[in-house]
Every structure is written in C-alpha cells, then in structure tokens.
Steps between C-alpha positions, in 0.01 A plus 500: 500500500423427865133448581529574875235261617635262763664466842666166579575394858742218587463424867506260794173666599212361290230708672502817291134521404470855633786617280347330198166674569669841513684428175173388339335831589797674336407313180809280500559126510702336776667162540631347821753215495579301815875462535634155405749346258222404259352849517842654421482348153131583461565864591787537252303330222213738565737800498644393163151459354334812645788739574331786310199476735691495828529837676667373812633184660496498880705250702350464846675313784717268290856381565798705378640236263164443333444875479838561332445215251150613398576873483799435271292280268212748485738786423637297210146448369403869522693765690195733493302283743503675837637257762427561868615285791314521832702347785475471879839668532679723251879498502759643260530236228666604173410175326131545572502870417664445160196321353212628711346845456413529867543309827272600787423383849172318546230694684217356707221573252683336213215502245420871535871581519575307180216662311599854605866435422425378148245771429742770611776359280285474189343841550846656502608286205202618292586862579861445388372329186261789426776757547734306267228474238425873511866605505570280195257697282675687221238747387154542651236297683130518411273399789153376408233467767167326451205667327282725718772505766438516873728674747694181574612482136585871483687502832700193399595663169604814690722287724662327202558841343676600822732200476572584135582860593739369766677297230488793253274313257247695294147377575136573416169344609206428267139395545185444295135557583398730783565542870255244634517589869391840634813488720716469189338799335533709816866405539587593142317833535684591823856388412745566218572136409494471120356191336432487127181359351541272198281345234548223243677735259744661741593180685664344193724804458601483867572126482711550187717777646545404864802308630324300771140426602358439849152374591400619849192370690415267211693221334373435146441710190172315449365676810528836320264623230779713355829308519522249213484132596837332493699794640756353739607748768851519638361540854185390681401611851156378608309359795205332326454124488520324165496137391739575212879474500566869433862615467667825398823511302710637785315553827187326628337565836159335540394506865136407553572459873506880550199728487636763262778574255562812710627273778759344270620838376514651851726213608730560204526872574576438867762232429667726242501781759312731260306779670124471452347849455176570690292508179630158391454360851138618491439327167662175614305500827163561336588250227540232768180609674293484182637166381442342842152651537590715801748239629238224523570282192819326385717700737829338597780546757701672224224759460475561875877542515512801264172671601635670819797645311287633215245641742772691685644650180178561301363845423202531735324758282508268200382210716202707615410587140521135394305374801211730405496428128151520348322199354391529136123525447538227233633269769184544706287428192693181426470400865124544484475271197724244670280499811188445288658218295636291789483121466578255783624143532618346829661815637633618164361816339540593134374814331519683166500880517490583128722768348759656729694824457802394706647151522553535875127557560441126517771457764332766717164327451641155579656627823169657604274204413728251676369653823152354442401252770549128423715579193861380495595549133403759237551531124405829334524555126442799271573611146769745395663537158333187355630284782336346803700617801479287814586549866473229764530515877481233770523467877499119482844389620467174306477680164778664301322750277812580297545138401127463432504798262814374325356152446152619404597750233847416367351318199266782396673810638710598799467446875704507818547677831551408865345253746217738596476730197524443127407640163478413135361585161363328191438640153132540410583399143551144626124471558181540297354767729534661844252265671691190389828659602376581850354150542830341394701724732281405797500129408880485483526672837249263663676196348827596667347604834286187540 
C-alpha cells in the first residue's frame, strides 16, 4: 500500500527551499538531489528503499541521456511513482515520453509552478481512486460520522452519498450522540437529508450486515463512543491531524492541510462533474465556515478555491437560517463557568467549565476566550459522558496545536487537530477524581506548550 508522503526532486538547481516549505505545509516530506553521477546511484538506492513513500519524482533541468537512464530505472523499481520532467524546451521525444508521465516546459516561478502541478495531479488521482473504490462496492456502503456531528461531517457524508448514487451504490449515513452545533440542528430541521442515529446495540448489527464501511470527518473507531474499538474501515476521509499511522483497507484521504472535510468532498464532486444541489452546497459552505472559525483559522488555498463556487450555488434561504442559528442557553452557562475559572501562564489560558450539554460548547468557548488581550493560546475542558472533552486554540504562529494535543494526550486518550485548533478527550475512569483529571489535563498541555 502506498503511503503518499514524499516528493523527490532531482535537479541541477539546488535552491528549492521555497518548494520544500510549501510541501512541508502540505504535511509531506521532500528530498532534493543535486544532479551528479554519484547522486544518480544515491537516488536509485533511495527509490528502491522507499518506493512506497514516494508520490512523485521530478527531474528539473537535467540532460536528456541522464533523464532517460534514471526514468527507465525508476519505472523498473515502481511504475506507480509519478515521474515529471521540467525542461527549458519541450520537443516531441518518444523515448522520453515512454517512461515519463509528463514533460512540461519550465516556467519562471519554478517552485510555485512545481507545487501547483503536483498538487493538481494528486488531487485528480485521489478523485479517480475514490471513484474506483466506490464503484467496486458490491452491496452497500455504511458511512459513519463522528459523535455529536457538526455540519462539516454531515455535509461531507451527503457528498459521499452523492458519489455513491452516481455509481449506483446503496448508501446510508449513521451518527451517535446529538447534534452539537445549533447550525446542525437547524439544517436537519429545514432539509430532508436522512441520517440515522445509532447506539451500541444497533451499531453491531449494522457492522455485521453492511458490505463496506466509511469513516468521514474522523479516522479511528477509538474516537467514537459507539463504534467498537478495532473496527477497520474500508474508507477514511478526514482533515484532522494525528500522530498515528492510520490507514483504511481501500481508500485513505487524510489532509490536515485543508480547513474542512467539506473542501475535500467539494473537490471530488467538481472533478467528477457531479452537480451539487443548492442544499448540499449550503451545507458544504457552512461546514467550511464553521471548521475554519469564520474563515480565520486553518483555512487553506484549497478552501478558498471552492468557496466562491459553493457560495454561487448555495440556497440563500438556508444560508440565512444557518447564519442566524440560536445559541443554546447551556452554552452560555458553560461559558460563564469557564470565564470564572480562567488560569493564566505566560500568555496561555486554561479553564474548566464543568459539565457540558454539547461537545462543541467548548470549541465555541475557546474561540471566544482566545480574544482576551495578551492571550495567545487557550485550552478549555469540560465533562460529557464520563469523559473530559478538550478544545484548544492558538494565534501563536510558532505553535502547532494539533500536534500539541496529539502528543499530550495520545497515551491517556485521544488528541489531534490543526496548527491553530485542536481537540481531544480522556476517560474520567483513568483518574481518581475530577480534580486530579483536570490537573493532569492542564499539566500535559503546559508540558507540550512550554
């Protein structure tokens, strides 16, 4: 199974730091080899050793004979490695074209050009892979979204259902818990999208009888209170950061460089030329808005690319309803407790808000309290269903909150997220009482931040 984690550049141009920075933001590794006879051997040895990790091999400004030799050897090692040659002049050359996937003329802004070229290729490849996976299903697909789903999860499931319908595959979406966001509740009340609630008893029957399983907007069964640990999905589509090597049986798309799963699914629909109905466009658009905190956190060029299209297609009446969704009175109560319980350390605020009615309350509170003057990072925690739920936010560009949450809580629970927003949970049964649990949660967070 390919791990899709690396771009390799073989070039006469050793100054590609800008390209490597862009690739790093995308969450991938990059290697640059300076063209020479010694490096030829080093490159091929590396390809033999790490061929499953290499997404693409780019040849930049190297001689024709060397290019032909290396491309032939790499194709022998693994024909699935995408090989791109970037040359000053492009002429008809059957020998080159037989082993290379693409030959293009070099543009002035070579680093940006390379990055966009590779991203475009792999985006289209993932869509083709997703379509093949769906069309191969003989039977039905059960889509599971995370507990207490937000609109990003629901919209993404709706989009995957649309792709299944296009491939004539029977599909159904399931969730556990409640609708945590007021926007989610309002959307479900004002549309006819059907999503079935499950519990620990019903989920086992579904898992036993379904042909294929997809996790959407989450990646591990351990993140659900209902799905049994150890369930391996056939498909995973998620945008949250994790420090674990998570893989589905057939299709894995983990893209922490985008702000929302809705962005990934919008791209798939557009590339498959599937019409996006106004109701679905509304859900996808608001899903992106919510997960990026009104387009201010963890938003990426990929998000900005789909927003204008969705905005043009969306049902304006539904958008107005969702924009004016009420806030639960319980959320205000939890916010009041969080304000009273604030603790500070060198620009970092932590607070415990007690019992919460909706898991997403703490995210709302974290977003609000991050606005306090002289505060750059916030951790809010509360209790729901015998678990401490956590939400972290940061405007410090030197911190990656998603990685902090993953490192801090992976041994005692779950954690992850994005550079500026993250979440997690730990089981209260791991501690003697609530006070000790809250102290340990805060200590682990401080240890990683400082």
